[in-house]
C-alpha positions as CSV (number, residue, x, y, z in Angstrom):
1,M,9.6,-45.8,17.7
2,T,10.5,-45.2,21.3
3,I,11.7,-42.0,22.8
4,P,14.7,-42.3,25.2
5,A,13.8,-41.6,28.8
6,T,16.7,-39.2,29.2
7,Y,15.3,-37.0,26.5
8,L,11.9,-36.9,28.3
9,Q,13.5,-35.8,31.5
10,Y,15.4,-32.9,30.0
11,T,13.2,-29.8,30.2
12,S,14.9,-26.4,30.0
13,I,13.0,-23.2,30.5
14,F,15.7,-21.4,28.6
15,D,15.0,-23.5,25.5
16,L,11.3,-22.7,25.8
17,L,11.9,-19.0,26.2
18,L,14.3,-18.9,23.2
19,E,11.8,-20.7,21.0
20,I,9.1,-18.3,22.0
21,M,11.3,-15.3,21.3
22,L,12.2,-16.8,17.9
23,G,8.6,-17.2,17.1
24,F,7.7,-13.7,18.1
25,G,10.7,-12.4,16.1
26,T,9.5,-14.2,13.0
27,I,6.0,-12.8,13.4
28,M,7.5,-9.3,13.8
29,V,9.5,-9.6,10.6
30,L,6.5,-10.8,8.7
31,L,4.3,-8.0,10.1
32,E,6.9,-5.4,9.2
33,G,6.6,-6.5,5.5
34,V,2.8,-6.4,5.7
35,H,2.9,-3.0,7.4
36,S,5.0,-1.5,4.6
37,E,2.6,-2.9,1.9
38,V,-0.3,-1.4,3.8
39,E,1.4,2.0,4.0
40,A,2.2,2.0,0.2
41,T,-1.4,1.1,-0.6
42,N,-2.6,3.8,1.7
43,R,-0.5,6.4,-0.1
44,E,-1.9,5.2,-3.4
45,L,-5.4,5.5,-2.1
46,T,-4.8,9.0,-0.8
47,I,-3.4,10.1,-4.2
48,A,-6.5,8.6,-5.9
49,R,-8.9,10.2,-3.5
50,D,-7.3,13.6,-4.0
51,K,-7.5,13.2,-7.8
52,L,-11.2,12.3,-7.6
53,E,-11.9,15.2,-5.3
54,L,-10.3,17.6,-7.8
55,M,-12.2,16.0,-10.6
56,A,-15.5,16.4,-8.7
57,R,-14.8,20.1,-8.0
58,M,-13.4,21.3,-11.3
59,D,-14.9,21.6,-14.7
60,P,-12.8,19.5,-17.2
61,L,-13.5,21.9,-20.1
62,T,-12.8,25.3,-18.6
63,Q,-10.7,24.2,-15.6
64,A,-12.9,26.4,-13.4
65,L,-14.4,25.5,-10.1
66,N,-17.9,24.1,-10.4
67,R,-20.9,24.5,-8.1
68,H,-19.8,21.6,-5.8
69,A,-16.6,23.5,-5.1
70,F,-18.6,26.7,-4.5
71,H,-21.0,24.9,-2.1
72,S,-18.1,23.3,-0.2
73,L,-16.3,26.7,0.1
74,L,-19.5,28.2,1.4
75,S,-20.1,25.4,3.9
76,C,-16.5,25.8,5.2
77,D,-16.8,29.5,5.7
78,A,-20.3,29.2,7.2
79,T,-19.2,26.9,10.0
80,P,-18.8,28.9,13.3
81,K,-15.3,29.0,14.7
82,V,-14.9,28.0,18.3
83,S,-12.2,29.9,20.2
């Protein structure tokens, strides 16, 4: 198979730039889908973390705060505030 000499002589910088822009556009579209999936997963993880934090600080039988919540409240109030 031989390539015609006229084809080898034709080099257009505009074709190259358009192909590069098309490639970057395709990558951006793919990354946008991945980004939305990551954001959805991050929201799910945040909700799960909040549930676990509530479960760790509250007694399941009495629905009262336990000693972990008490200690965390004390440590938050004991930290000096910088003005």
